[in-house]
N, C-alpha and C positions, 0 to 999 in steps of 0.2 A: 469670852475668856479665849482665849488665842493659846495657842499649842505651847509649850516649854520649849526656847531658845538651845539651839546644840550646844553653842558656848556656855550656857546654865549647866547643858549635863555633865562636860568634861571640866568644871570646875570641880562641880560636883565629885567628879572621878576623884580628881588632884587632893580635893579636903580628904576621900574617904582612901588612902592611897594605902594606909597601914590595916585597913580592914579587914573583915574573913572574903575568897574572891563573893562565894554565895550570897553574902550580902549587899555584896555592893550589886553583884547581878539581878538582884532581885528588888531593888531598888529602882535601878534600870526599868528591870520590868515594866513594874508601876506606872513609873511615869510614862513610858511608852503604851502600858493600857489607858493612861486619862488621851493620852494625842492620839489614840484610833479614833476618841469619838468625832475629831474634827478631819479627818484626813481618812483616804481610800484604802482599800484592802493591801494594795500593793505598794502603795506607801508604808503602810504599817510593816508590813513582810521588809522592807528593807531597814525598817531602824530595828528589829531585832537582831538582821545580819552584824550590822553594826555594833552593836549594845554586845552581841557575843563576842567580834572581832577584839573590842575594846579591854572584855572582860581576858580572851585570850593571851591580850598583850601584858594586861596588869596583870595576872599568873604566873608570866613567865620572867617579865621582872620582880616579880617576890620570890621565884624561887632562885634568880640568880645569884639574889640580895641574900635568900637562906646559905645558897653553897659558899658566897665568898665569908660567910659568918663560922661554916663549917658543923652548923646544923643539920641531920635529915630531916625533913617534912614531907617526904615521897608519897606515905602513906598516907596523908592528910588532904595532899595534893590531889595523888588519884582521885579520893572517893568524891573530893570534892570536883572536883574537873566531872566525873562521873555525875554523879547528882543533877549539875548544872546543865549538862548532857540530855539529862532526860527532862528537867522542867523546862528546854528550848523543846524537847520535842512533845513533851506534854501540851507544851499553848498552839503547833501547831498543830497536832490532831484533832486538838479542841475546835480551832476556826474551821479546820477541815470537816469535820464531825458537825457545827452547824450550821455549814452550808449545805451541807448534802441531808442534811432534816430539813431546813426549806424548802433545796430543791424537791424533794419528797412529796412534802404535803402540797408544793404547786402543780406537780403529776397527778398525788391525789386527789385533790380539785377537777382538776382538766379530767379524770375519769369518773369522776362519779356528776359532772354534767354531762359525758360523754354517755353513761348507763340512763340519767333521768332522758335526757330523747329520745335514746334509744327505747325507753320503755313509751317511753310518750306516742310513739308513732308505731310502735307494737298495739298499742290500747286502739288506737285510729284504724289500723288492718283489721285489730280483732272486732269492733264495733259495725266498721263498713264491710266486712264478714257477717257475722250476724243480720244486717240489716238486710243485704243483698239477699241469702237465704231463708228457710221458712215456711210460710204455709197456712190458707186460714181457713178456717169453719163456721159455720153458725151453730149456736147452743141456741137453742129452741126453747122458748119458755121464759129466760130469763133476761136481764137487767145491764149482767156484768158475766164480765171472764172470769174463768176458774185464776186461782193464788198459786198459780206452776209457771211463769215466765212466759207467761203471756199478755197481751198488750190489750186494749179496749180498741180494734177499729172506727165501728158506729154500733148503735144502739134504734131499735125501733119495733116496728110490728109485724107480726108474720102477714103475709095475705097469700090469695092461689083468687081458682076458679069456683062462680057460684056452685053450692053443692048438688041445685038442680038441673045448670043445665050439661046436656049431653056434649057438648063442642070446648072448645079452648084450652087452655094450658093443662097439665095434670100434675105440676109439679109447686110445691112449695117457694117464697121468698120472703126475702128479711125486706121489708121495705123502710129507709129509715127515716128517722123522725120526723127530721131538717129536709126535704128536697128540694131542689132549688130545680127552674126548670128553663127547657128547650123554648122552642117556638109557644110562644101566649097563643094557642089555639083551643077555645069549645068545639071540642070535633062532634061532626052529627051524621057522620058515616056509619059504613060497616065497621065492628069493630069486635078486638078482644075487649074482657075485663077485667079488674082483679078485686076482688071486695076481699074484706078484712077478717083473721080467721077469729072463730068463736073454740073452747074447750067445750065439749060433748062427754061429760064423764057423772055419775049416776052415784048416789051415796053411799045406796047400798056395794055396791066392790070399787068404789075410785081406790085405787092403789096411792091417790096425791092428797098427802094431808091440809098441801095453803090452798089448793084453789078449788072451784066446784064449776056447775056446767054454767055455760051463758057469758062466761067470761070472756076478753078479745087477750089474744097470747101476744105477749112482746117477743123478743128475741135482739140476739146481739152476734157481732162478726168479730172474732177472734183470729189473733194474728199468733203464732207458736213459731218459734227458732228451731223446731225439727222440722222435717221436709214433707214427712209422711202422714195423709190421714187417714184412719178409717174405722168406720163405723160397724158394731158387730154386733149383731140381732140374737136375741139369746144368750146375753151372755149380762153378767154385771161385773164384772173384771177383763183385764185385758189381758192378752196370753204371756209370756214371759220373753222382755227383751222392747216390750213397748209401756209408755205411761202414756197411764189414764189422763183424760182433759176432762169428760165426765158421765156419770152413769144416769140411767132416767127409765125411759119407757117406750116402745113404739105408738105410733098413733100413727092414724090416716084416713081418708072419707070412710063412707059407710057402705058395708058391701051394696046396696041396696039402691044408693044413688046413681044419678046419671051419673055426675060429674067426678072423672077419674080425679084420682091423685096418686101421689109418692110418700110411700113412708119415711118418716122424721123419727130420730130418738131425743124426743121431748126430757127433759132434765126432769130428776125424781123428786125435784123441790120447787116446783115452777115459779113465776111468777104472775101478776096480772097487770094487764092496766090501767092505772090508777082511775079512775070512774068509769068503766065499763060493765055495767050491770044491766043494763036492759039487751033483752033476746033479737040482735037484729039481724043474726043469721047470716050469712056470708061463706065462709072457707070453713066447711067444722070438721074437724076434729076429734076421733073417736080412738077410743085405747083397742091394742087387736089384741085379737083370743088367736088360741092356738087350737087346727082343727085336726082332728086327725085322720089317716089315710094314706097318702102318696107321704104325706106326713110320718112316720116313724114313729110310734109313743109303746113304751119308753124310746128314747129319752124324754120327748115331748110328750105331756100333760093335756089332755082334753080341757078348751076351756080355760084352762091357764095365761095368766097375763106375760105379754113376752117384755124380757127386759131388753136393755141394749148398752153397751158403752160405748160412746167415743175414744178411740185410741190415738197415738201420733209414734215417730221414731224420728 
C-alpha cells in the first residue's frame, strides 16, 4: 500500500467544501494517520501543519460566504475553530507522550541492566571477602562440621605420640584420610613417631553415649567465616556475643603415663573410625576430671567431668 497523494486530498477538500470544517479536518487527520505508517515523524508533522492551513483557508472562505449572504455564523465558527485547535493539540500531545514513554522505557531497561551488573559485582566482592576472612578449627571426634555456616576442609584421624614414650610431641594432630607423600623414603634413623588415637572411656562413668573404649578417634577440620576461635573449658555454652561451633568434654592423656599430651575438646556426640574395634593403643585419650585444691571448689566440683565448648566470633 502506498501513501495517499496530496492531489487526491485536495480533490477531496473541494468535494467537501459545503461540509463542516470539523468534519473536513477529521477526515484529513484520518488520512494523515494512515499515511503516517509509511513516513517518518518529521514528515507526519508537516502533513498535520498543511492540513491545519487547509482548514483555516477553508473556514475563511466559508465565513466570507456567510457574511456575503448576510448570515451571522460566528458562534459556530468560534466553537468549531477551538475544537479543531484542541484536536490538533491533543494529537501532538499524544505523539509526544508516546515518544516520552518509549524514551523512559529505554532508560528503565538501561537502569535495570546497570543494577543487575552492580549487584553481580557486589555479590562477587562479598564472596571474595568471605573467602579471604575466617578461621579454621578441629572438631575432635567427628567426621562432619556443624551446620552453622561452616565448610569441611578435610576429615581424618586423630593422632599423636605413643602413651608410654617420655619424649616426642605433646599435641594432638588431625591427620587427613587421603595423605600425599614427599620423598618416598622408608626412614631408618632416629625420629619421632605418630600413632593413631583411641578413646579410653569406661562404661560406669562414660559421658559419651555413642562410643566406648578402645575405639579409634576421627576428626575433621572446619572453616568458618568468623575470624576468632576460642575453646572454653568448664562451659557448655558460649558467652554473649559468641557463636557456638560445638560442645563436648575435655580429654587428654592419662596423668601417670609418660607421654605428655595437650587438652582437646571432643564433641559430646563423638563418632568412631569404621572397623576400629581392636585395642591397638597408641595415643590414648582419657576423660578429664576436676581435682580440688588450687582449683577452687566451689564453683568446681571434685571428680566432676569437665565440659567444654568451642566458640567463634
